[in-house]
C-alpha positions as a Markdown table, in Angstrom:
| # | Residue | x | y | z |
|---|---|---|---|---|
| 1 | Met | -8.1 | 0.4 | 10.2 |
| 2 | Lys | -5.0 | 2.2 | 11.5 |
| 3 | His | -6.5 | 3.0 | 15.0 |
| 4 | Asp | -9.8 | 1.4 | 15.7 |
| 5 | Tyr | -9.8 | -2.1 | 14.1 |
| 6 | Glu | -7.4 | -3.5 | 16.6 |
| 7 | Lys | -9.8 | -2.7 | 19.5 |
| 8 | Glu | -12.5 | -4.8 | 17.9 |
| 9 | Leu | -10.4 | -8.0 | 17.9 |
| 10 | Pro | -10.6 | -10.4 | 20.8 |
| 11 | Glu | -7.6 | -10.3 | 23.1 |
| 12 | Lys | -4.9 | -13.0 | 22.6 |
| 13 | Ser | -6.7 | -14.2 | 19.4 |
| 14 | Arg | -4.8 | -15.3 | 16.4 |
| 15 | Lys | -6.4 | -12.5 | 14.4 |
| 16 | Leu | -5.0 | -9.9 | 16.7 |
| 17 | Ile | -1.5 | -11.5 | 16.6 |
| 18 | Tyr | -1.5 | -11.5 | 12.8 |
| 19 | Phe | -3.0 | -8.0 | 12.6 |
| 20 | Lys | -0.3 | -6.6 | 14.8 |
| 21 | Arg | 2.4 | -8.4 | 12.8 |
| 22 | Asp | 1.2 | -7.1 | 9.4 |
| 23 | Lys | -0.5 | -3.8 | 10.3 |
| 24 | Glu | 2.1 | -1.5 | 8.9 |
| 25 | Arg | 2.5 | -3.4 | 5.7 |
| 26 | Asp | -1.2 | -3.8 | 5.1 |
| 27 | Phe | -1.8 | -0.1 | 5.8 |
| 28 | Ala | 0.9 | 0.9 | 3.3 |
| 29 | Ile | -0.6 | -1.3 | 0.6 |
| 30 | Leu | -4.1 | 0.1 | 1.2 |
| 31 | Ser | -2.9 | 3.6 | 1.3 |
| 32 | Leu | -0.9 | 3.2 | -2.0 |
| 33 | Phe | -3.9 | 1.6 | -3.6 |
| 34 | Leu | -6.3 | 4.4 | -2.7 |
| 35 | Gly | -3.7 | 7.2 | -3.1 |
| 36 | Ser | -2.8 | 6.2 | -6.7 |
| 37 | Gly | -5.9 | 4.8 | -8.3 |
| 38 | Ile | -4.0 | 1.9 | -9.9 |
| 39 | Arg | -5.6 | -1.5 | -10.4 |
| 40 | Met | -5.1 | -4.4 | -7.9 |
| 41 | Asn | -3.0 | -6.3 | -10.5 |
| 42 | Glu | -0.8 | -3.4 | -11.1 |
| 43 | Leu | -0.3 | -3.0 | -7.3 |
| 44 | Ser | 0.5 | -6.7 | -6.8 |
| 45 | Asn | 3.2 | -6.5 | -9.5 |
| 46 | Leu | 5.0 | -3.4 | -8.0 |
| 47 | Arg | 8.6 | -3.7 | -6.9 |
| 48 | Leu | 10.6 | -1.4 | -4.7 |
| 49 | Arg | 12.5 | -0.1 | -7.7 |
| 50 | Asp | 9.2 | 1.0 | -9.2 |
| 51 | Leu | 8.7 | 3.6 | -6.5 |
| 52 | Asp | 10.1 | 7.1 | -6.9 |
| 53 | Phe | 9.8 | 8.7 | -3.4 |
| 54 | Glu | 11.4 | 12.0 | -4.5 |
| 55 | Glu | 8.9 | 12.6 | -7.4 |
| 56 | Lys | 6.0 | 10.8 | -5.6 |
| 57 | Gln | 5.4 | 8.6 | -8.6 |
| 58 | Ile | 5.3 | 4.9 | -9.3 |
| 59 | His | 6.1 | 3.1 | -12.6 |
| 60 | Val | 3.4 | 0.6 | -13.4 |
| 61 | Leu | 2.8 | -1.9 | -16.2 |
| 62 | Arg | -0.7 | -1.3 | -17.5 |
| 63 | Lys | -3.0 | -3.6 | -19.5 |
| 64 | Gly | -1.4 | -4.5 | -22.8 |
| 65 | Glu | 2.1 | -4.3 | -21.4 |
| 66 | Lys | 2.1 | -0.5 | -21.6 |
| 67 | Lys | 4.5 | 1.2 | -19.2 |
| 68 | Asp | 3.1 | 4.3 | -17.4 |
| 69 | Val | 4.1 | 6.7 | -14.6 |
| 70 | Val | 1.4 | 7.4 | -12.0 |
| 71 | Ala | 1.3 | 10.2 | -9.5 |
| 72 | Val | 0.7 | 9.2 | -5.9 |
| 73 | Ser | -0.6 | 11.4 | -3.1 |
| 74 | Pro | 2.1 | 12.5 | -0.7 |
| 75 | Pro | 0.5 | 11.0 | 2.4 |
| 76 | Ser | 0.3 | 7.6 | 0.6 |
| 77 | Met | 4.0 | 7.7 | -0.3 |
| 78 | Gln | 4.8 | 8.6 | 3.3 |
| 79 | Asp | 2.9 | 5.6 | 4.5 |
| 80 | Val | 4.8 | 3.4 | 2.2 |
| 81 | Lys | 8.1 | 4.9 | 3.3 |
| 82 | Asp | 7.2 | 4.5 | 7.0 |
């Protein structure tokens, strides 16, 4: 997605315009999802204050309203930071 997908889209298409606009955000979301193992619902409810860049952790609200701290792979946290 980060390098090759853009080449598959037709030039001057609406898809390409939106892809370029949202590329960094979408890649950060995907990377965080895969690098942490959290559920999609947990990811969608994250706020910036839930991210701990120094400890490379995120604070999530699990099923049953249980609070938890989840470790995130360093490359994923860097993608979010970027």
